[in-house]
C-alpha positions in Angstrom: 26.5 -71.5 29.6 22.8 -70.5 29.8 21.6 -67.8 32.0 18.4 -67.7 33.9 16.1 -64.7 33.3 12.9 -63.9 35.1 9.9 -62.1 33.5 6.8 -60.7 35.0 3.8 -61.7 33.0 0.4 -60.1 32.7 -2.9 -61.4 31.4 -2.0 -60.8 27.8 1.4 -62.4 28.2 -0.2 -65.4 29.9 -2.6 -65.8 27.0 0.2 -65.6 24.5 2.2 -68.3 26.5 -0.9 -70.5 26.5 -1.0 -70.2 22.7 2.7 -70.9 22.3 2.7 -73.9 24.7 -0.5 -75.4 23.3 1.4 -78.2 21.4 3.1 -79.4 24.6 6.2 -77.2 24.4 7.5 -76.0 27.7 7.1 -72.3 28.7 10.9 -72.0 28.7 11.3 -73.4 25.2 8.4 -71.3 23.9 10.0 -68.1 25.3 13.4 -69.0 23.8 11.8 -69.7 20.5 9.8 -66.4 20.6 12.9 -64.4 21.4 14.9 -66.0 18.6 12.0 -65.4 16.1 11.7 -61.8 17.2 15.4 -61.2 16.7 15.3 -62.8 13.2 12.3 -60.6 12.2 14.1 -57.5 13.4 17.2 -58.5 11.5 15.2 -59.1 8.3 13.4 -55.8 8.7 16.7 -54.0 9.2 18.2 -55.7 6.1 15.1 -54.8 4.1 15.3 -51.1 5.1 19.0 -51.1 4.0 18.1 -52.7 0.7 15.4 -50.1 0.0 17.7 -47.3 0.9 20.3 -48.6 -1.6 17.7 -48.9 -4.4 18.3 -46.9 -7.5 15.4 -44.5 -7.8 16.2 -43.6 -11.3 15.6 -40.1 -12.8 12.9 -37.8 -11.3 9.8 -37.9 -13.5 8.7 -34.4 -12.6 5.7 -35.5 -10.6 5.2 -33.7 -7.3 3.4 -36.4 -5.4 3.0 -34.2 -2.3 1.3 -31.5 -4.4 -1.0 -34.1 -6.1 -2.0 -35.5 -2.7 -2.7 -32.0 -1.4 -5.0 -31.3 -4.4 -6.8 -34.6 -4.0 -7.4 -33.9 -0.3 -8.7 -30.4 -1.1 -11.3 -31.9 -3.4 -12.4 -34.3 -0.7 -13.4 -31.4 1.6 
């Protein structure tokens, strides 16, 4: 069973809703769609982070990237 929620909009939110409802979709349907898409994006981002953390980084190559960046920044000053 669907629940009813109430949101307070501001000017920015109203402009966004205008964009989302431009094709004739109702405000309610546009908000449902936006919530579902935001949840999917968050789930994909979480999954991508997990995959990156599981990546095999191989053997260290002996390059100290932090030191190289610090040297580069010193030469810029």
